[in-house]
C-alpha positions as a printed NumPy array, in Angstrom:
array([[-33.712, -53.765,  81.541],
       [-33.168, -54.017,  77.766],
       [-32.154, -57.673,  78.183],
       [-35.291, -58.628,  80.094],
       [-37.293, -61.137,  78.064],
       [-40.878, -61.679,  79.099],
       [-42.839, -64.783,  78.211],
       [-46.393, -64.224,  79.356],
       [-46.965, -67.951,  79.802],
       [-44.242, -68.016,  82.479],
       [-46.329, -65.54 ,  84.497],
       [-49.811, -67.018,  84.155],
       [-51.121, -68.818,  87.257],
       [-48.182, -67.468,  89.246],
       [-47.413, -64.613,  91.602],
       [-44.806, -62.209,  90.259],
       [-43.303, -59.148,  91.917],
       [-41.012, -56.639,  90.209],
       [-38.821, -54.71 ,  92.649],
       [-36.207, -51.992,  92.34 ],
       [-35.202, -48.456,  93.194],
       [-36.871, -45.382,  91.688],
       [-36.337, -44.85 ,  87.997],
       [-35.527, -48.488,  87.215],
       [-38.562, -49.144,  84.994],
       [-40.844, -51.146,  87.283],
       [-44.018, -49.494,  85.998],
       [-42.869, -49.618,  82.38 ],
       [-42.251, -53.374,  82.608],
       [-45.585, -53.894,  84.359],
       [-47.321, -51.962,  81.57 ],
       [-45.492, -54.08 ,  78.983],
       [-46.799, -57.217,  80.702],
       [-50.338, -55.802,  80.752],
       [-50.021, -55.132,  77.021],
       [-48.914, -58.723,  76.431],
       [-51.874, -59.988,  78.478],
       [-54.281, -57.844,  76.447],
       [-52.727, -59.044,  73.17 ],
       [-53.114, -62.637,  74.402],
       [-56.868, -62.181,  74.9  ],
       [-57.034, -61.654,  78.676],
       [-58.413, -58.07 ,  78.656],
       [-61.72 , -59.05 ,  80.286],
       [-59.937, -60.921,  83.088],
       [-57.67 , -58.088,  84.29 ],
       [-58.018, -55.693,  87.213],
       [-55.356, -53.027,  87.671],
       [-55.027, -51.294,  91.026],
       [-52.705, -48.374,  90.415],
       [-51.383, -47.143,  93.745],
       [-48.762, -44.857,  92.221],
       [-48.784, -41.13 ,  92.793],
       [-48.722, -38.863,  89.751],
       [-45.237, -38.677,  88.231],
       [-42.855, -36.143,  89.739],
       [-39.428, -36.374,  88.159],
       [-38.272, -39.981,  88.55 ],
       [-40.815, -40.721,  91.289],
       [-44.256, -42.146,  90.657],
       [-46.02 , -42.769,  87.426],
       [-49.149, -44.652,  86.52 ],
       [-49.568, -47.601,  84.185],
       [-51.932, -45.437,  82.126],
       [-48.924, -43.275,  81.175],
       [-47.507, -46.244,  79.24 ],
       [-50.497, -48.044,  77.733],
       [-54.125, -47.434,  76.847],
       [-56.163, -48.838,  79.726],
       [-59.58 , -48.13 ,  78.204],
       [-61.973, -51.055,  78.681],
       [-59.818, -52.547,  81.455],
       [-60.997, -52.474,  85.05 ],
       [-58.592, -49.828,  86.327],
       [-58.614, -48.269,  89.803],
       [-56.559, -45.142,  90.494],
       [-56.84 , -41.832,  92.274],
       [-54.746, -38.738,  91.6  ],
       [-54.993, -37.757,  95.28 ],
       [-52.431, -40.466,  96.135],
       [-49.075, -38.904,  97.054],
       [-45.564, -40.238,  97.533],
       [-45.127, -39.742, 101.285],
       [-41.336, -39.51 , 101.489],
       [-41.168, -37.301,  98.445],
       [-43.946, -34.959,  99.641],
       [-43.472, -34.835, 103.435],
       [-41.183, -32.535, 105.358],
       [-41.918, -33.907, 108.824],
       [-42.65 , -37.326, 110.305],
       [-46.167, -36.168, 111.203],
       [-46.837, -35.062, 107.629],
       [-45.386, -38.339, 106.318],
       [-47.745, -40.339, 108.514],
       [-50.75 , -38.235, 107.49 ],
       [-50.057, -38.646, 103.76 ],
       [-49.511, -42.392, 104.14 ],
       [-52.754, -42.757, 106.115],
       [-54.722, -40.854, 103.456],
       [-53.219, -43.042, 100.739],
       [-54.204, -46.18 , 102.663],
       [-57.806, -44.998, 103.021],
       [-58.096, -44.327,  99.281],
       [-56.464, -47.603,  98.251],
       [-58.472, -49.752, 100.666],
       [-61.608, -48.845,  98.723],
       [-60.023, -50.378,  95.611],
       [-58.864, -53.474,  97.483],
       [-62.299, -54.007,  99.021],
       [-63.927, -53.646,  95.622],
       [-61.54 , -56.255,  94.208],
       [-62.184, -58.657,  97.101],
       [-65.938, -58.361,  96.478],
       [-65.598, -58.732,  92.712],
       [-62.278, -60.403,  91.81 ],
       [-60.91 , -61.115,  88.349],
       [-58.503, -63.884,  87.369],
       [-55.597, -61.476,  86.887],
       [-54.645, -58.805,  89.406],
       [-52.055, -56.147,  88.583],
       [-50.835, -53.772,  91.305],
       [-48.599, -50.824,  90.493],
       [-46.494, -49.34 ,  93.322],
       [-47.593, -51.726,  96.055],
       [-45.387, -50.133,  98.712],
       [-47.551, -46.986,  98.72 ],
       [-50.25 , -49.053, 100.438],
       [-47.843, -50.969, 102.668],
       [-46.738, -47.748, 104.392],
       [-49.872, -47.871, 106.561],
       [-51.936, -50.712, 105.134],
       [-51.96 , -54.344, 106.184],
       [-50.086, -57.084, 104.403],
       [-52.977, -59.434, 105.16 ],
       [-55.366, -57.348, 103.005],
       [-52.902, -57.437, 100.093],
       [-52.374, -61.173, 100.534],
       [-56.161, -61.713, 100.522],
       [-56.346, -59.924,  97.171],
       [-53.402, -61.868,  95.759],
       [-55.022, -65.129,  96.883],
       [-58.293, -64.209,  95.122],
       [-56.47 , -63.963,  91.795],
       [-55.144, -66.808,  89.669],
       [-52.342, -64.584,  88.351],
       [-50.764, -61.72 ,  90.281],
       [-48.283, -59.247,  88.849],
       [-47.147, -56.325,  90.932],
       [-44.296, -53.944,  91.43 ],
       [-42.85 , -52.301,  94.479],
       [-40.155, -49.872,  95.495],
       [-37.117, -51.5  ,  97.062],
       [-34.085, -49.284,  97.175],
       [-32.131, -46.498,  98.808],
       [-32.699, -43.374,  96.694],
       [-35.682, -42.262,  98.794],
       [-33.951, -42.897, 102.128],
       [-33.943, -40.018, 104.608],
       [-32.562, -40.488, 108.105],
       [-35.569, -38.79 , 109.721],
       [-37.857, -41.39 , 108.128],
       [-35.749, -44.505, 108.824],
       [-38.455, -46.24 , 110.932],
       [-40.92 , -45.67 , 108.097],
       [-38.44 , -47.233, 105.647],
       [-37.851, -50.215, 107.932],
       [-41.593, -50.833, 108.291],
       [-42.035, -50.672, 104.505],
       [-39.141, -53.059, 103.941],
       [-40.426, -55.56 , 106.523],
       [-43.924, -55.598, 105.007],
       [-42.512, -55.988, 101.506],
       [-40.455, -58.964, 102.718],
       [-43.689, -60.607, 103.921],
       [-45.241, -60.174, 100.482],
       [-42.098, -61.468,  98.763],
       [-42.331, -64.734, 100.713],
       [-45.505, -65.726,  98.863],
       [-44.218, -64.877,  95.367],
       [-43.323, -67.471,  92.724],
       [-41.228, -65.005,  90.723],
       [-39.284, -61.957,  91.88 ],
       [-37.757, -59.745,  89.209],
       [-35.068, -57.446,  90.633],
       [-34.172, -54.378,  88.598]])
Protein backbone atom coordinates (compact mmCIF):
# COMPACT_ATOMS: atom_id res chain seq x y z
CA UNK A 1 0.00 0.00 0.00
CA UNK A 2 2.92 2.37 0.66
CA UNK A 3 3.74 2.36 -3.07
CA UNK A 4 0.23 3.32 -4.14
CA UNK A 5 0.32 6.72 -5.83
CA UNK A 6 -2.99 8.50 -6.23
CA UNK A 7 -3.57 11.22 -8.78
CA UNK A 8 -7.03 12.61 -8.16
CA UNK A 9 -7.41 13.63 -11.80
CA UNK A 10 -7.14 9.97 -12.83
CA UNK A 11 -10.26 9.27 -10.74
CA UNK A 12 -12.49 12.19 -11.71
CA UNK A 13 -15.35 11.33 -14.09
CA UNK A 14 -14.60 7.64 -13.60
CA UNK A 15 -15.85 4.73 -11.54
CA UNK A 16 -13.24 3.34 -9.16
CA UNK A 17 -13.50 0.39 -6.80
CA UNK A 18 -10.90 -0.57 -4.19
CA UNK A 19 -11.06 -4.23 -3.19
CA UNK A 20 -9.16 -6.44 -0.77
CA UNK A 21 -9.30 -8.62 2.30
CA UNK A 22 -9.84 -7.26 5.82
CA UNK A 23 -7.05 -5.14 7.21
CA UNK A 24 -5.59 -4.18 3.82
CA UNK A 25 -6.32 -0.44 4.08
CA UNK A 26 -9.35 -0.03 1.81
CA UNK A 27 -11.02 2.54 4.06
CA UNK A 28 -7.76 4.37 4.74
CA UNK A 29 -7.10 4.77 1.01
CA UNK A 30 -10.69 5.87 0.41
CA UNK A 31 -10.32 8.48 3.16
CA UNK A 32 -7.05 9.65 1.59
CA UNK A 33 -8.87 10.11 -1.72
CA UNK A 34 -11.67 12.04 0.00
CA UNK A 35 -9.03 14.29 1.56
CA UNK A 36 -7.48 14.91 -1.86
CA UNK A 37 -10.92 15.74 -3.29
CA UNK A 38 -11.57 18.21 -0.46
CA UNK A 39 -8.14 19.81 -0.94
CA UNK A 40 -8.91 20.12 -4.67
CA UNK A 41 -12.08 22.13 -3.96
CA UNK A 42 -14.74 19.43 -4.39
CA UNK A 43 -16.09 19.43 -0.80
CA UNK A 44 -19.54 20.71 -1.81
CA UNK A 45 -19.89 18.04 -4.50
CA UNK A 46 -19.26 14.96 -2.32
CA UNK A 47 -21.67 12.51 -0.73
CA UNK A 48 -20.24 9.74 1.44
CA UNK A 49 -22.37 6.71 2.22
CA UNK A 50 -20.51 4.85 4.94
CA UNK A 51 -21.84 1.31 5.13
CA UNK A 52 -19.09 0.07 7.44
CA UNK A 53 -19.83 -1.29 10.88
CA UNK A 54 -17.99 0.23 13.83
CA UNK A 55 -14.40 -1.04 14.02
CA UNK A 56 -13.86 -4.33 15.83
CA UNK A 57 -10.24 -5.41 15.64
CA UNK A 58 -9.31 -5.51 11.95
CA UNK A 59 -12.94 -5.58 10.82
CA UNK A 60 -14.95 -2.50 9.97
CA UNK A 61 -14.07 1.11 10.38
CA UNK A 62 -15.63 4.30 9.13
CA UNK A 63 -14.13 6.98 6.93
CA UNK A 64 -14.73 9.44 9.78
CA UNK A 65 -12.06 7.57 11.78
CA UNK A 66 -9.45 8.77 9.27
CA UNK A 67 -10.51 12.27 8.24
CA UNK A 68 -12.69 15.13 9.43
CA UNK A 69 -15.98 14.80 7.57
CA UNK A 70 -17.58 17.94 9.00
CA UNK A 71 -19.41 19.94 6.32
CA UNK A 72 -19.50 16.95 3.95
CA UNK A 73 -22.76 15.17 3.23
CA UNK A 74 -22.06 11.99 5.20
CA UNK A 75 -24.52 9.15 5.82
CA UNK A 76 -23.73 6.50 8.43
CA UNK A 77 -25.42 4.57 11.19
CA UNK A 78 -23.71 2.86 14.11
CA UNK A 79 -26.41 0.17 14.15
CA UNK A 80 -24.82 -1.42 11.06
CA UNK A 81 -23.07 -4.68 11.97
CA UNK A 82 -20.65 -6.99 10.20
CA UNK A 83 -22.85 -10.05 9.67
CA UNK A 84 -20.18 -12.76 9.44
CA UNK A 85 -18.25 -11.29 12.32
CA UNK A 86 -21.33 -10.91 14.57
CA UNK A 87 -23.49 -13.93 13.67
CA UNK A 88 -23.27 -17.39 15.15
CA UNK A 89 -25.98 -19.00 13.03
CA UNK A 90 -27.19 -18.68 9.45
CA UNK A 91 -30.51 -17.30 10.70
CA UNK A 92 -28.75 -14.62 12.74
CA UNK A 93 -26.50 -13.80 9.77
CA UNK A 94 -29.52 -13.28 7.54
CA UNK A 95 -31.28 -11.12 10.14
CA UNK A 96 -28.26 -8.84 10.62
CA UNK A 97 -27.76 -8.49 6.87
CA UNK A 98 -31.44 -7.66 6.35
CA UNK A 99 -31.33 -4.98 9.07
CA UNK A 100 -28.21 -3.48 7.50
CA UNK A 101 -29.92 -3.38 4.09
CA UNK A 102 -32.95 -1.56 5.52
CA UNK A 103 -30.76 1.10 7.14
CA UNK A 104 -28.56 1.59 4.08
CA UNK A 105 -31.45 1.77 1.62
CA UNK A 106 -32.59 4.97 3.31
CA UNK A 107 -29.21 6.52 2.46
CA UNK A 108 -29.29 5.24 -1.11
CA UNK A 109 -32.82 6.55 -1.65
CA UNK A 110 -31.82 9.93 -0.27
CA UNK A 111 -28.87 10.03 -2.67
CA UNK A 112 -31.03 9.04 -5.65
CA UNK A 113 -33.45 11.88 -4.81
CA UNK A 114 -30.67 14.41 -4.25
CA UNK A 115 -27.45 13.29 -5.97
CA UNK A 116 -24.07 15.02 -5.92
CA UNK A 117 -21.38 14.84 -8.59
CA UNK A 118 -19.12 12.64 -6.46
CA UNK A 119 -20.32 9.54 -4.63
CA UNK A 120 -18.09 7.73 -2.14
CA UNK A 121 -19.20 4.39 -0.68
CA UNK A 122 -17.28 2.72 2.13
CA UNK A 123 -17.72 -1.04 2.61
CA UNK A 124 -20.12 -1.63 -0.26
CA UNK A 125 -20.38 -5.37 0.36
CA UNK A 126 -22.29 -4.77 3.62
CA UNK A 127 -25.24 -3.67 1.48
CA UNK A 128 -24.75 -6.33 -1.18
CA UNK A 129 -25.36 -9.11 1.36
CA UNK A 130 -29.12 -8.55 1.02
CA UNK A 131 -29.45 -5.45 -1.13
CA UNK A 132 -29.82 -5.23 -4.89
CA UNK A 133 -27.00 -4.50 -7.27
CA UNK A 134 -29.43 -2.52 -9.41
CA UNK A 135 -29.98 0.04 -6.61
CA UNK A 136 -26.21 0.49 -6.21
CA UNK A 137 -25.76 0.80 -9.97
CA UNK A 138 -28.53 3.44 -10.09
CA UNK A 139 -26.62 5.47 -7.50
CA UNK A 140 -23.31 5.03 -9.32
CA UNK A 141 -24.96 6.15 -12.57
CA UNK A 142 -26.31 9.31 -10.89
CA UNK A 143 -22.78 10.39 -10.00
CA UNK A 144 -20.12 11.76 -12.34
CA UNK A 145 -17.37 10.27 -10.16
CA UNK A 146 -17.74 7.12 -8.07
CA UNK A 147 -15.17 5.86 -5.59
CA UNK A 148 -15.97 2.88 -3.43
CA UNK A 149 -14.40 0.04 -1.56
CA UNK A 150 -15.49 -3.50 -0.91
CA UNK A 151 -14.38 -6.62 0.88
CA UNK A 152 -13.00 -9.31 -1.40
CA UNK A 153 -11.03 -11.96 0.38
CA UNK A 154 -10.91 -15.12 2.44
CA UNK A 155 -10.22 -14.06 6.04
CA UNK A 156 -13.94 -13.87 6.89
CA UNK A 157 -14.79 -17.20 5.25
CA UNK A 158 -16.69 -19.70 7.38
CA UNK A 159 -17.93 -22.96 5.90
CA UNK A 160 -21.39 -22.56 7.44
CA UNK A 161 -21.80 -19.25 5.58
CA UNK A 162 -20.41 -20.32 2.19
CA UNK A 163 -23.65 -19.58 0.27
CA UNK A 164 -23.67 -16.10 1.80
CA UNK A 165 -20.06 -15.60 0.66
CA UNK A 166 -20.85 -16.83 -2.85
CA UNK A 167 -23.82 -14.46 -3.14
CA UNK A 168 -21.66 -11.53 -1.98
CA UNK A 169 -18.91 -12.43 -4.44
CA UNK A 170 -21.34 -12.75 -7.36
CA UNK A 171 -22.94 -9.37 -6.64
CA UNK A 172 -19.54 -7.73 -6.28
CA UNK A 173 -18.53 -9.17 -9.66
CA UNK A 174 -21.59 -7.46 -11.21
CA UNK A 175 -20.51 -4.12 -9.75
CA UNK A 176 -16.91 -4.64 -10.89
CA UNK A 177 -18.07 -5.02 -14.50
CA UNK A 178 -19.12 -1.37 -14.65
CA UNK A 179 -15.93 0.03 -13.08
CA UNK A 180 -13.28 1.98 -15.00
CA UNK A 181 -10.62 1.38 -12.34
CA UNK A 182 -10.22 -1.51 -9.91
CA UNK A 183 -7.53 -1.20 -7.27
CA UNK A 184 -6.68 -4.57 -5.70
CA UNK A 185 -4.95 -4.52 -2.33
